[in-house]
N, C-alpha and C positions, 0 to 999 in steps of 0.2 A: 532618524526620519529620512535622511537622504538615501541610505541603503535600502530602506523599505520602499521608497518611491522608485528606485532603480529596479528592484526585483519585480515590483508591480508592473512597470512598463515593459520589461522583458517578457513577463508572462502574458500580458495583454497582447503584445505583438504576435507571440507564438499562437495563442488561442485564436485571435482574429484570422491569422493566416491559414490555419488548419480548418477553421470553420468555413472559410471561403472555399477551400479545396473540397470539403464535403458537399457544399451546395452546388458545386460544379460537377459533382459525380466522379471526382478523381480519387476513388477509393477501391480497395480490394484487388489491386494489381501490385504484387510484391515489389518488383523492381522499381516501378514508378513511385510507389509509396515510400520506399527507402530514400530515394532522392528528394522527395518532397519533405519527408520528416527531417532529413539532414539540413535542408535549407531553412525550414521554419523554426527548428529547435536548436540551431547551431549555438546560439549564445547561451541558452539554458544548459546545453551539454558542456560547453566550455566552462561555465561556472561550476558545474558538478566536478568535472575532471580536474580542475585546479584545486578543489578542496578535498576530493576523494579519488585520487588516482587509482587506476587499475580496474575500471569497469570491464567485466568480462565481455569480450567480443563474441557475438553470436554468429554462428554459421548460417542459421536459419532466421527468417523473419519471425517476429513474435506471432504473427497471424498464421501459424502453421503448427502441425502436431509436433514437429521438432522443436519449435520455439517454446511451446508449453513444457515439453519434457525438460528443456534446459533451464527452466526457471530455478531449479535447484542450485545451479551454479551461481545465480545471482543471489539466492538466499544465503549461501555460504559466504559470499562477499559481503552481504549486508550484515551478517552476524559478526564478521571481523570488524566492521565499522562500529557496530554497537558496543562491542567489548572495548575497543580502543578509546572511544569517546567517553564511556562511563568510567573506565579506569583512570583516565586523565582528569576527569571532573569530579571524582567521588568526594573530595573534601569540600567542594563548593555546592553540593546538592543538598536540598532540604531533607532528604531521606535516602536510604539505599534500598529502595523498593522498585522493582520492574514489574509491570503488568502486561501480560500477553492475552488480550481478548481474542475470542474466536480461535482458540488454539487447536481445536479438533482433537488430535491425539496427544498434543503436547510435546512432540519430538523436538521442535525448534526451541521451545522454552527450556527444555532439559539441557540442550546443548549450551544455551546461553548461561544457565545456572552453573554448569560444570566449569565454565570459563570465568565466571564472575563470582568467586567464592565469598566475597565480602558483601554481596548483594542478596536480598531476598527476591526470588522470582515467583510471581503468582500467575498461574495460567488459568484462564476461565473459558468456559464454553457452556452452552445450554444442554449439550449432550454429555452427561458424565461417563457413560459406558465406553465411549471411544477412548478416553484417557485410561480407563481401567484395563481395557482389552490390550492396549498397546503396552502398558506396563507389564502385564503378564506375558505377553508374546515375546518381548525382548529378553526376558529373564535377567534383567539387570536392575539393581536398585536405583531409584531416582535419587538425585543429589539431595542432601539434607536441607539445602536452602531453596528447594523447589516445593511448591504446594499447588494443589488444584482446587478451584472453587467452582461449583455449578452456578452459572450466572448468565443472565440475558443482557447482552451489551446494549440492547435497545432501552432497557430499564435496569442499569447496573446497580447492584447492591453492595459491591465491594467498597468499603469505606476508607481503606488505607490510601492516603494521598501518594500517588506514584511519582517518582522522579523521571521515569521513562515509560512510555507506552510503545510497545512493539507488536507487530503482527506480520505474518508471512502468508498473504493471500486470503484476506477476509472477503468473502463473496459479496459482490454488489454493494448494497447499502450498509452492510456490516462494516465496511471500511469507513463510511461516512459517520456511522454511530461511534466507532472507535475514535475518530478524529474529534467528534463533539465531546466524548468522554475526556480526551486529552485537554481540550479547551476549558471545560467546566471545572476540572480539578486543578487547573492552573499548573499542569504538568510542564516542566521545562523542556522535555524532549519527546518527540515523536519520530520513530524510525520504523519504516514499514514498506511492504510491497502490496499493492492492490491486486485485485483479481476479479474475474467474472463481471466485467463491466456491463454485460448484457442484462444483468439482474438489478440494476439501479431502479429505484422507484417502483419496485414490485413487478417489473417487466419479466415475462418468461417467453417472449416471442423473439425469434431471430429470422433473418432472411434465409432463404433456401439456396444453399450452395452444395454442389456435389463434391465435397471434401470430407475426409475422415474426421477432421476436427469439428466441422460444422455439424455433422450428424451426431457426434458424441455429445455436443452441447445441446442438441435438440432432445436427446434422451435425458440428459441431466435436467433440462428445464421441465420435462414432464414430471419428474420427481419433485421439483421445486413447486410446481403448480399444485400438486397434491399437498405438499407441506404447507403452502400458503393457506389453503382452505381448511386444513385439519389441525394444524399445530400452531398455537399462539406463540409468537416470538421466534419461530424458526425461519430465519432468513428474511422475513418481511415485517414491516411495522407501518402503521398508518402515519407515524411521525415522519416517515421517509417515503411518502407516496410520490407518484409522478409529478404532482403539482409543486413539490419542494425542489425540483430541479429546473434550471441550474441552481447551484447552492450559493454562489458568490453574487454580490451586487453587480460587479463588473460584467460577469457573464450574462446576467439577466438583462443588462442594457443592450446586449447584442443578440440574444437568443431567447427561447421560451421552452416550456416543458414539452410541448408537442414535438418540437424539433429534437429535443434531447432524447426523447423516447425513440425517435427514429434513428438517432445516432447510436443508441444502445443496441438496437436490433441489428445494426451492421457491425457491431464491435468485435464479434467473434472472428470475422474475416478481414478486419481492417486495423492496422496500427494507428492510422490517423484518427479513427473514431475513439479508440481507447485513450489516445493522448488528449483529445478534446475534453473527455470526461475528467481525466486526471488534472488537466490544466485548470479546469473549473475548481477542483479541490485545491490546487496550488494557490489560486487567487483567493479562495475562501480562507485558507490558513493565514495568508498575508493580511487580509482584512481583519483577522483576529489577532494581529500583532505578533505573528511568528515570522522569523527568518526562515526561508524555505529553499532547499535544493531539490531538484527533481530530474530524473533521467530514467527512461526505460521501465516505468511502473514503480520505481523506487522513490521514496520520500525520506528526506532528513529535514526535520523542522525543529527549531529551537526558539523558546520564548524568552531567552536570556541573551545578554551580550557577551557571556563568558566564552562561547565557542569561537567567536571572531577574534577575541583577545589573545588566544593561545596559538602557538605554532601548530602546524598540521599534526594530528594524532598519529598518522601513519609513520612518523619518524622512527618509532620503535618496532615496527613490523619486522618479523623474521621472514626468511625465505619460505619457510613452511606456511606462514600466514598468507604469503603472496600467491601460493598455489590455490588458495580459496577452497581447500578441502575442509570438510567438517572436522571440528575438534573431536 
């Protein structure tokens, strides 16, 4: 309980500080945002770095085309953490099943399956053809422990209780649905990277900035607007409407859905806005009795005490692992 209280207080302080910066209009300036983020999230980052050393240093701010392109480096780093944690804990887990919701083409799930031969990796997505096209395009057989299921994470039908839920950039509210899936199934581990914060609550509007990234997201959101109207379960759900944000009780005591939608509309150009949305998720997971580590859109959450009881899993990492290249 003491550990839970400490994490809650650290997250609350970071959330309140960044929310105040947003209200003052101190966003969308990369140099100032970096200093602001460093100041308000310093303790959270320190907690992450002590537990999971080696976070890739970015040359670009996240709110840039370069920052988005380099998310792949963080994904490779996250996969190393996933493999190390699950290998260390495999004898303490209720099952050896990993579920990757919103997998799109399933590339990351296949990478994890190749490195975790003793685990079954189930990738799910509402689009089955993306997975099929990728499998045919790479001309490489999928690992035997990898399977794909067509599924809607807003109304998941996969009945196998997972020991870990992982994802690498679930757009908008898909991230929140995957987190709820983790909680509902009593899954011990959640390890993920969030993405497309502008699309939480069904939002498809963003502020107008003359940047390449901003205009790319405006084009993307035109497609999402069409999908929202035409395709049930594709990216949006009434269960995750704007009124459901903020998600945590703690954040709702300080903000409201109208302000959160405004934050989402600025998130393409602002590290601060994306962090505010993620810190609401951080608080939400803690309120649901998970220990949570968060840094730079990455989450590691555990619903057990086992993780804290063991020495750091990176003790067995090789130099090849430390390069964060994909297996």
